N, C-alpha and C positions, 0 to 999 in steps of 0.2 A: 744400234749400240748404245748402251744405257751409261748414262755419266752419273758416277756416284758423287754426291756433294757431301764434303766433310761435316761430320757433327759438330755442333757448336760446343765450343770450349766451356766446361763447367768450372766457374769461378769458385774459389774457396769461400764458404760463408763466414762473413764477418761477425764476431760476436763484441758486443759494445762491452766496452771495459766498466768492471764493476764499479758503480758510483758510491758515495757515502749513504748510510742509511738514512731513510726518510725520518725527518724528526717528528716527535710526538706533536699531536694536534694542540693549539693553545687557543683558548677562546677570547677573542678581543671584541669590544663593542665596535659595530660596525663592519664587522667581517661575517661571511655566511656561516651557519653552522651546519655541519654534515651529520647525517644519522638521525634514526627516529627512535624514540623509546618512550614508553609511558612514564610520565613524572607527575608529580603533583604540582598543580600550581603555585607560582611563588606567592601569589597573594593570600592562599590558604595557609601556606607554611609560615607567612608572617603574622597572621591572625591566631595562629595556633597558641602562642605563648600567653597573649593577653587573654583570650578566651579560657584558657586553661586556669589562669589565675582567678578570673571571675568565678569559674565553677567551683573552684576550692574554697573560695570565699562563701559562695552560697551554701555549700555543703557544710563547712564549718559553723556558720551561722544556723543553718536550720536543725544541725544536731546538738546544738548547744555548747560546742567546744569553744566558739568564740562568743561570749556574752553580748548582749546589745550595749551594755553599760561601756565596754571597752570600744566596740566598733559596730555601728549599725549594718545590718543585712542590706545587700544589694537590692532587694525587695523594697525596702524602706527608703533607700537613696532614690530610687527610680520614681516612687510614690511622690516623694518631696520634689523632685525635678518637675513633675507633672504640675503639681500645687503652685510651685513659684513661677513656673511658666504661664499658667493660666491667669495669676494675678498681676503679671507684668514685671515682678521684681527681678527675675532673673535675666530677662531680655535686657532691661534697663541697667543691670550690673554690668552685663558683658559690654553693651555700648560704652558705659563710662570707662571701664578698664581698657577697652580697644582704643578708645580715643587716647588715653594717657600713653599707652604702650607706643602708638602710631607717631604722636609728637616726639615722645623721647627717642624713639628710634632715628627719625629723620634728622634730628639735631645730632646724636650720637654719631650716625653714620656720616654725617657732612664733616664733622670734626675729624674722624677717623681717615675719611678720604683725603682731606686736605693735608693733615700731618704725615700720612705714609707716603703720599706723592712727594712732599718736599723732603723726607727724610731718606726715600728710596731713590729719588733721581738726583739728588745733590749732596756732595759730600758734607758741605757746610751744614745744610740741613739735618744730616745724620749726626754731626757733631754737636748740635744743639738742642735736637728733638728726642733722638732715641735714648740717650742715657736718662733723660728726664721721664720719658715714658716708663722706662725699665723701673726707675725709682718709685714712682706713683703706683705703678702695677702692684707692687708688693704691699701697698696699704689695702686693708680689706675695705671694699667700697661701702659695704653695709655699716661698718663702723663709723662712716662719716654722716650717718643719719642725724646724730644730734647737732653736727656744725651746719648741715643744711637747714636744720629748723631754726638756728640762731641767724643764718644769713636770709633765709627766704620765707621765714614764717611756717604756718601750719596749713597753707591753702594747696593750690595745686602745683605750685612751682617746685617745692622740694621732691614731690614725687616724679614729676617729669624729668627733673635734674638726676635723680638716682638711676632712672630707666637709662637716660643718655649716657651717665658714666659707665653703667655695666656693658653697654654696646659698644663704646668706644675702644676698649682695650684689645677685644678679640678681633674686630675688623682691622685695626691698626696693625697689629703684630702679623697677622697673616697676609695682608696686602704688601706691608714692607717686605716680609719674608718672600713673598713671590715675586717681587720686583728684583731683589737682590739675588735670587737663584736663577735668573735668566742666563741661557748659555752665552758664555763669553764668546765663542766662536761664532754663533749665529749673529751676534751683535756686530762682530769684525766683519762678517760677510755682508751686512747690510750696509755697512759703511763703505765698503769697497764697491757696492752697486750703486753708490751715490747717494744713498737716504741722509738727509739732514736730521738734526736733533728731533725735529717734531714728527717727522716720517719714522724714525727709529722708536719713539717713544708709542707712536699710535700702531704701527704694524709689527713690532717686535716684542717691545718691553710689556706694554699693557696685555696683549694675548697671552704672553708668557706667564703672567700673574694672575690671569683670570681664574684658573683652577683653585690657588689659594685665596683668592678673595671670597669665591663662593663657600668654601670651607669655613672661611671666618663669617661669611652671611649666616650661616647654619648656626654656629656658636653663639653670634650676636642676637639672633632672634630669641634662641631658647634662654639666653641670659636676660633678654628683655622682659619675659615673662617671671622669670626668677626674681629680678628686681622689684618688679611689680608687687609680688607677694609681700615684700617687705615694706615698699613705698605705700602701700595702701592700709598698712598699720598706722600711719600718721595722721590721726583725727580726720579719717575719711569718713565722708557722709553718703557715699554712693560707690558702686563698684563690687567686684566680688570679693576683695579683702575686707569691705565692709560688712557683708553678710557673714563672712567668717569669724569676724570680730563679734558680731552679735550671737552667733551660733556659740562660740566659746563660752560667753556668759552664762547660756542656759545649759551647757553641756548638751548641746545637739549634734552628736557626731554623724547624723545623717547629712545635715547641711553642710557640715565641714568637709566631709567626704564628697559630696557634690559639688562644692567648689573647687576642691583639689582636682576632681575629674574634668572640670570644665577647663582649668588651666592646662591640665595635660592635653586635652583635646584641641585646645587654640595653638599650643605649641606644636602638636602633631600636624596640624594643618598648615603651619608655616613651614615647617620641615618638608612636608610633601610638596608645597608650592616651590621651594627651593630645589628640590631633586628634579622636578620637570624644567625648571629654569636651566639647571645644569645640562641636562640632556639636550636641550635646545642649543644653548650657547657654546658646549662642547662636543657638538655632533662631528666635528672635523678631528678631533682627537682620539685615537683608538686607545682603549683603556682596558686593563686586565679586570675580568669581572668573576675571578675565583673558579675553582674546579667544580665541575658538575657534580 
């Protein structure tokens, strides 16, 4: 006698409830990027603009559209750079200008950091300092050159003071703004966890102000070189501005353009260094990097 076993019951297939549509992919720094496609490297795209301008400059000079009396050709500028480098004039000028910019930047950064911390962390400091900084910021710092000459003479001091003044304002306002835009809920949460004033400043407020401080650092470095262009017109006997002043007297546009290119390259090198520093210090922070 054969016993038939009952067939197993077939359970109804369950369908998952439809969920919300998947959001579009957003590229953030520090997250993995999916998908492969052939793209032009960013370094090539970044250099396309300057290379195109130099090529246009060369073509207009070679065809006579841009006369040499108006602007020297890039070939003459490169030739002049080689000659001044061999004679040692250009390296000495870069060293003298770099020394002035470095000393002025250190002084201005120290003043800006001290004032921004006092104004950002304490209400009394804000009442005393911030309005005064806003008032002095409205005064063109280039217009203070005659006053600096009266105060400090015509030696190195007014040049360094002008650079320090140009550095102070962008650093102060960006650090102060970064401190005051710290998330109030984050500060309250840190206090509930038992952080004292020093711990709150060290672990919450200063890291929150770091992005703004780095933006201010980029502005300050570019302003330092800009201030140096004006500062080295004050009875300078060395530096890139000294070469420009001599070239102006003899209508040497090749030397003038060379000095401007050196200023631009020095500023670009400083900006590149700050970009690398920002990537290192802000590696914990996911940033939007733009659409592909």
